[in-house]
C-alpha atoms as one frame of an Amber mdcrd trajectory, in Angstrom:
protein
  20.166  -0.120  13.222  17.478   1.471  10.981  14.392  -0.518  10.128  13.762
  -1.354   6.448  11.087   0.796   4.814   7.581  -0.622   5.000   5.554  -1.157
   1.858   1.868  -1.601   1.220   2.543  -5.369   1.222   3.218  -4.997   4.995
  -0.104  -3.221   5.572  -1.847  -6.219   7.184   0.502  -5.777  10.162  -0.057
  -2.023  10.271  -3.817  -1.568   9.499  -3.680   2.193   8.750  -0.836   3.938
   6.953   0.162   7.055   5.077   1.631   6.786   1.577   5.162   8.153   1.287
   5.880   7.445  -2.389   5.483   4.971  -5.238   8.734   3.417  -6.436   9.559
   3.573 -10.144   8.694   5.529 -13.259   7.278   2.695 -15.348   3.619   2.261
 -16.408   2.757   0.221 -13.270   4.061   2.956 -10.947   2.277   5.633 -12.953
  -0.992   3.684 -12.794  -0.676   3.315  -9.001  -0.269   7.091  -8.733  -3.301
   7.620 -10.981  -5.349   5.333  -8.714  -4.628   7.643  -5.778  -1.402   6.398
  -4.178   0.083   9.862  -3.756   2.082  11.268  -0.803   0.122  11.756   2.432
  -2.860   9.644   1.283  -4.257   7.490   4.104  -4.661   3.790   3.249  -6.631
   1.229   5.286  -6.105  -2.540   5.201  -9.374  -4.405   4.548  -8.429  -8.044
   3.883  -6.055 -10.329   2.009  -6.607 -13.522   0.047  -5.008 -16.639   1.532
  -1.558 -17.878   0.537  -0.187 -14.450  -0.343  -2.900 -13.557  -2.835  -4.201
 -10.084  -3.647  -5.020  -7.635  -0.880  -7.897  -5.191  -0.645  -7.244  -1.693
   0.667  -9.404   1.401   1.077  -8.265   4.854   0.076  -9.996   8.021  -1.106
 -13.476   6.540  -0.438 -13.091   3.407  -2.567 -11.701  -0.118  -2.272  -8.962
  -1.478  -4.488  -7.448  -4.924  -4.983  -3.679  -5.114  -5.487  -1.344  -7.966
  -6.330   1.573  -8.425  -3.895   4.133  -7.236  -6.473   2.145  -4.011  -6.952
   1.767  -3.481  -3.198   5.553  -3.731  -2.755   5.980  -0.656  -4.950   4.178
   1.677  -2.488   6.259   2.902   0.460   4.239   3.690   3.588   4.544   5.057
   7.096   2.467   3.142   9.631  -0.095   5.125  11.609  -1.814   2.323  13.544
  -0.870  -1.305  14.153  -2.476  -4.395  15.629
């Protein structure tokens, strides 16, 4: 049985991942791509606010805060887990 695709929202379990794609063609998806979430980009989990709040990730030599609904739009492949 295949495992469901992981998203950036799952990154706290994975720690380091590679971006596969950003889902959608709307302004939010386009903005995520403009911020650097492009295929093969390495993303590092930094920390997450309590109670499912925003998460902070590092990519392309900067840190970025994302809401959970934005993080669910970025499909990833895990490279390292806890």
